[in-house]
Steps between C-alpha positions, in 0.01 A plus 500: 500500500705654785878527537632525858819593677407417855196285427236654727274192489779248555497322835872431455573872485294554813668214685842638401427823687476697174866596531613419144239581234739403218512150648124463457412597144238359272316529170138411571286404202136387519293366213143379517274247335539124451877530450550778752813512714609685815875560515668676791840350576698681771859509368827591665753775429690298240189496275478880482657706224433870449612757248354824367263321263488139622357339813561126520402248765621149422374387159255788452571865421353838414667716233423864419579567133430873515152445354382166641521298817585145390436232763656159433345239727641159587337389825346193663142493628437443870243266652234402415573551126861400442669547166707735289395854413722639227482772238495875456289802590559833324357817652504817290412819694292764325692744721714491814397722790725691737273461804589359839250481788573469873271244663636592845601851610868401536510332155558164670266367232482654153297426189647570155256464206753473217262417214131470594406491132682233297459228239590141584594195293503165684646174368539250783495123489284319576208657321517874561528723192314830473531877460322769696540800728699507821703712737835517677544636852724449802495521878805580711523459876744514787273307737271201477153585371339353811703737720312801360171382350202293608314492167511638151331483164632613166339522159600600148214561258546592131252749349462603137726806526697442822570260787411547866668341803363484853711428808308471829677379811468501876823544694554340840461840666151510337590782264391454141644505151233612251677554170322538165698592190431542131768410245473637147642337184787750491615383844377802693350422839259703712330430829121470489368767738161337556540126457193274484388340826652185645258206468513164675489189286440129548770329704727242343476122560755556782272777635753773425307827494507706183405852402556735210399842373219543248217728398220544756242226449738274307558141606861385442548128469773251428517373143784251532702390802876502432643417842337422834677450834398525868637855508494613137277526192576601142220510246364664190232737619210656311398844621367836378704820511373835367214316333730264312499126568848356525679182596830539683743341739415505870676372809424482870757426769416421862823554693345416838453149370840497334667568835364176645788252556291203385500635144877484457530115487201498261677748275821298507322224309420743218824697523795257493847618598792448257801664663761393248522587130789498250479718189647316205630801305 
C-alpha cells in the first residue's frame, strides 16, 4: 500500500506538468491471489484532506492514533480485475526511528524509514484477512524520479534480532547509492560498514533486471510475485544474510524504461483519473 501526494507513477500527473502535486493524489492498494485487486485512482485536489494525524484521499484514509497507523480502504480495482476493495489495515510499529537519508546530495530525494519493524493486521474484502510483520517508510522528492535516477533496487529483510534494508541505485550522472542499514527493535539505526555483495537475480517476466545483497555464495530468488510491470517489480524474496535465511520485500525500478512516452497511455488504463470528489461530512 502506498499513499501519494503527487503520484509519481501517474501519467496524469506527468501530463499536467507536475505543477500541482495536491491535484494528483492517490491511495494505491494491491492485493494478490484469485481475488487480488490493483487500485490506483488519481484524484484531484478536492479529494485531499490533511491534518496532523489524518491523511485522506477520497473515500480512503490513514489515521495515526499515537500507537497505530490505521488505514481504512474503500477503493475500486482497475483492469483487468474490476471490483471493490474495502476494509482496514492496522500497522503497529515496534519503534519509530528518527532517521532520514539523502538519496541525492542536494536532498532532492529523501528516504525516511519510519518503522521498519512493525506488526500488521489486514482485513480486506474480498478474501484477505491475516496478521504478520511489515514496515512503514516514506520517500520525499522535489523532482521526478526519472530526472535523477536510471535504476534502483530496494529490499527490507527481517532477521531474528533485527531488520536490514538495502538501497542500491544508479543516478543519471552514473554515481551510485549503496546504502545498507540495520534497524534494531528499539528503533536505533546504524549503517552497515561492510555490506554483503550485490548479486544479480533472474529477470522478471517483463525482463526487468533485478539484484540484491546477500552472503557470498548465496542464491537469492523470488518466492512470490506481488506486482509486475514493464518498468517495475515487487516480490517476496528469499535470501541469506549473515548466515540466516530470510524472506523479505524486494523491489526493482527501471526508470530508463519508465521515461518512455509509450508507457504513459498504457499506465492510464490502470491508473484512472477522477478529478472531482465531494466529501459528505
